[in-house]
Structure formats: C-alpha cells, structure tokens
Backbone bond lengths (Angstrom), bond angles and torsions (degrees), N, CA, C in turn:
res aa  C-N    CA-C-N  psi(-1)  N-CA   C-N-CA  omega(-1)  CA-C   N-CA-C  phi
1 M - - - 1.512 - - 1.517 106.06 -
2 T 1.345 111.54 132.85 1.577 116.78 -176.88 1.593 102.83 -93.68
3 E 1.386 106.48 162.59 1.432 117.23 175.44 1.611 116.45 -50.28
4 N 1.351 108.84 -41.64 1.493 111.70 176.54 1.558 114.02 -61.47
5 N 1.325 117.76 -35.75 1.413 122.98 179.57 1.509 107.73 -67.38
6 I 1.330 115.26 -42.96 1.504 116.93 178.52 1.533 113.13 -61.72
7 T 1.345 114.15 -40.65 1.440 121.44 179.52 1.569 107.99 -60.21
8 A 1.359 118.04 -47.95 1.377 123.05 -179.96 1.549 113.91 -58.04
9 I 1.332 111.09 -44.50 1.479 117.89 178.10 1.601 111.69 -62.56
10 L 1.254 117.44 -45.16 1.421 122.82 177.34 1.508 114.59 -65.31
11 I 1.366 120.37 -28.40 1.384 121.55 179.49 1.611 106.91 -73.39
12 D 1.266 117.62 -23.42 1.479 117.73 177.60 1.504 118.50 -84.14
13 I 1.331 114.92 -3.28 1.473 116.02 -178.50 1.539 108.93 -65.74
14 E 1.277 120.85 142.26 1.446 125.38 -171.17 1.473 113.54 -77.34
15 D 1.320 124.48 -43.37 1.454 126.40 -176.67 1.449 112.04 -80.02
16 N 1.408 116.24 110.61 1.454 121.37 -171.50 1.467 113.09 -55.70
17 K 1.372 118.10 -46.42 1.454 124.21 -176.56 1.578 108.24 -61.58
18 M 1.259 118.58 -47.62 1.405 123.82 -179.33 1.507 110.56 -63.67
19 K 1.336 115.93 -36.99 1.493 124.85 177.94 1.561 107.14 -58.78
20 A 1.235 118.27 -55.17 1.545 116.76 -176.89 1.406 112.27 -68.19
21 V 1.274 124.98 -41.71 1.413 126.29 175.76 1.558 111.61 -58.33
22 S 1.312 110.83 -58.10 1.531 113.54 -179.73 1.556 116.11 -59.34
23 Q 1.338 112.77 -36.97 1.424 117.19 -170.82 1.568 109.59 -67.21
24 L 1.276 114.25 -43.69 1.489 119.52 -175.57 1.515 107.24 -66.92
25 R 1.376 116.30 -46.56 1.429 118.95 -179.57 1.520 114.88 -64.59
26 I 1.237 116.72 -41.71 1.492 122.13 -179.91 1.482 106.78 -70.56
27 L 1.288 122.91 -48.17 1.420 121.72 175.02 1.465 116.24 -54.15
28 R 1.322 114.06 -42.89 1.466 117.50 176.19 1.491 112.16 -62.66
29 F 1.229 117.49 -43.14 1.524 126.15 175.74 1.465 108.68 -56.62
30 C 1.350 119.89 -53.78 1.368 123.88 -178.07 1.503 116.75 -53.35
31 R 1.333 112.12 -38.73 1.432 121.60 -176.44 1.535 110.88 -88.45
32 G 1.330 116.08 -0.48 1.422 118.29 -178.12 1.623 114.35 66.92
33 L 1.250 113.25 31.84 1.484 117.84 179.33 1.455 112.90 -103.33
34 S 1.314 118.00 145.10 1.486 125.30 174.36 1.542 103.57 -88.73
35 Q 1.363 110.31 172.21 1.517 117.06 173.81 1.561 105.92 -67.09
36 D 1.301 119.44 -38.15 1.498 116.90 173.00 1.447 117.78 -56.91
37 D 1.410 114.32 -37.71 1.445 121.72 178.54 1.504 111.37 -59.50
38 V 1.320 118.30 -47.15 1.375 129.50 -179.21 1.479 110.78 -64.58
39 S 1.344 114.61 -41.64 1.489 122.65 171.84 1.479 111.45 -56.79
40 R 1.255 118.73 -54.15 1.509 125.15 178.50 1.492 111.71 -57.51
41 L 1.286 114.87 -47.77 1.529 115.98 -176.85 1.489 114.92 -69.00
42 S 1.289 116.03 -32.04 1.450 123.22 -176.55 1.559 115.09 -92.08
43 G 1.319 112.62 -24.13 1.491 120.67 -173.68 1.476 114.79 79.30
44 V 1.307 111.20 12.46 1.571 116.72 179.31 1.447 110.99 -95.57
45 D 1.310 116.22 141.41 1.525 121.54 -176.11 1.552 108.72 -54.65
46 P 1.297 117.51 138.09 1.539 119.11 -178.53 1.531 110.86 -57.71
47 A 1.367 121.01 -29.37 1.442 122.87 178.09 1.472 109.66 -63.41
48 L 1.361 120.83 -35.51 1.453 120.33 178.92 1.560 110.61 -68.19
49 V 1.338 114.97 -40.52 1.480 115.09 -178.16 1.533 105.46 -61.93
50 S 1.227 121.52 -44.52 1.401 122.92 176.61 1.481 116.10 -59.58
51 R 1.339 117.59 -42.50 1.460 119.90 179.00 1.540 108.66 -64.66
52 V 1.320 120.58 -45.53 1.421 116.38 -175.96 1.525 114.30 -64.88
53 E 1.390 112.89 -28.44 1.474 113.86 175.76 1.481 112.20 -73.28
54 R 1.329 118.85 -15.99 1.429 118.23 173.35 1.558 112.29 -98.07
55 G 1.279 118.04 10.48 1.437 124.30 168.42 1.597 113.21 95.03
56 V 1.308 115.98 8.31 1.422 118.81 178.43 1.594 109.51 -79.28
57 R 1.251 114.35 133.44 1.475 118.29 -176.95 1.560 106.37 -76.52
58 I 1.390 113.19 135.93 1.416 120.85 178.71 1.492 106.60 -119.36
59 S 1.438 116.17 173.29 1.449 120.28 -175.34 1.558 110.14 -69.59
60 L 1.302 115.13 158.51 1.412 123.63 -179.40 1.517 113.24 -59.27
61 R 1.381 110.86 -40.03 1.478 117.09 177.10 1.568 111.51 -61.79
62 A 1.248 119.49 -40.55 1.400 122.41 179.53 1.522 110.94 -70.32
63 R 1.336 116.43 -41.47 1.527 123.35 179.51 1.604 104.91 -62.08
64 A 1.312 115.76 -41.25 1.437 115.60 -178.98 1.591 114.32 -71.25
65 A 1.321 117.78 -31.09 1.394 123.19 175.33 1.534 110.01 -66.46
66 I 1.277 116.25 -47.93 1.500 121.35 -179.27 1.579 107.86 -65.09
67 A 1.307 119.09 -43.93 1.472 119.97 -176.41 1.478 107.85 -63.84
68 G 1.329 115.45 -45.37 1.447 122.58 -174.67 1.590 109.60 -60.25
69 A 1.359 114.67 -43.47 1.496 119.86 -179.57 1.414 111.03 -62.76
70 L 1.346 120.90 -26.06 1.511 125.87 176.94 1.533 113.21 -94.82
71 G 1.370 114.79 3.74 1.485 117.07 176.12 1.568 110.72 75.72
72 L 1.313 118.01 25.33 1.423 121.19 -178.40 1.556 108.77 -121.73
73 S 1.290 117.64 162.03 1.392 127.24 171.01 1.559 109.62 -79.64
74 V 1.290 122.89 158.39 1.360 125.51 -179.04 1.558 105.34 -66.08
75 A 1.256 122.39 -39.10 1.477 128.29 -178.29 1.548 106.61 -63.86
76 Q 1.329 119.41 -38.28 1.449 119.85 -177.98 1.605 110.87 -69.92
77 L 1.291 113.70 -44.69 1.481 117.32 -176.24 1.559 113.46 -80.54
78 F 1.400 113.41 -37.14 1.434 121.01 -176.25 1.523 106.05 -124.91
79 P 1.281 121.33 79.45 1.417 127.80 -175.03 1.577 113.42 -66.56
80 E 1.330 115.10 -13.66 1.502 116.78 179.32 1.475 110.28 -83.52
81 T 1.376 118.74 -7.82 1.408 118.25 174.92 1.504 114.85 -61.06
82 T 1.244 117.81 132.27 1.512 121.93 -174.95 1.561 108.49 -93.70
83 E 1.316 114.69 159.70 1.420 120.33 -179.93 1.536 110.24 -65.38
84 E 1.404 116.42 -30.52 1.529 121.13 173.09 1.474 110.79 -61.31
85 E 1.394 114.72 -43.88 1.450 113.56 -178.05 1.545 111.87 -65.08
86 E 1.353 114.09 -39.86 1.494 115.86 -179.69 1.461 113.42 -59.49
87 G 1.292 118.33 -23.85 1.441 123.47 178.53 1.503 110.77 -82.82
88 D 1.255 120.83 -15.82 1.447 125.17 -178.12 1.513 109.03 -81.75
89 D 1.288 115.11 152.08 1.487 122.99 171.91 1.494 110.42 -112.53
90 E 1.364 117.44 93.54 1.445 120.13 -174.52 1.497 107.84 -81.46
C-alpha cells in the first residue's frame, strides 16, 4: 500500500476528530518523521504538533503550516476546517 492509498483511506473515515488525529500521526509515521521533524519542517512549535495529534484544535495558520509541510491542503489533513475558517486570517 502506498502513502497515497493510505491518505485516500484516511480521508474516508467518518469521525472528523479521529480523522485529523489519525491522519497526521499515520502520515508522520509513514514518512518516518518525528513530531520534532514536522515541527521543524512547518515552523510550528513542537507542542502544537503534539496537541493536534491528541485532538486539540489549533489555529488555522498552524494547521496550514503543518499541512503544507506534509504536501497536503488544510482540508485534506484537517477535514473539520470550515470554509468560513479558511476565509479568516488568524
């Protein structure tokens, strides 16, 4: 199974909170990245990476940085993000 297949499967999970938490952790694992690696690549504090993996909601700016560092859109990695939020500048 390729990383793209894993991403597609995770996007289909029903529970949005579980989807966001699981997807970040699993994608990180698939790419052999630590939380510190994601932090360094995204410029986001390591504590925020840990928080989002535990299901704590973080700012749109931080979500965008993490998603971008993994080559994904915010909507792909954090499907609970609303269109209204995407229009906000946090």
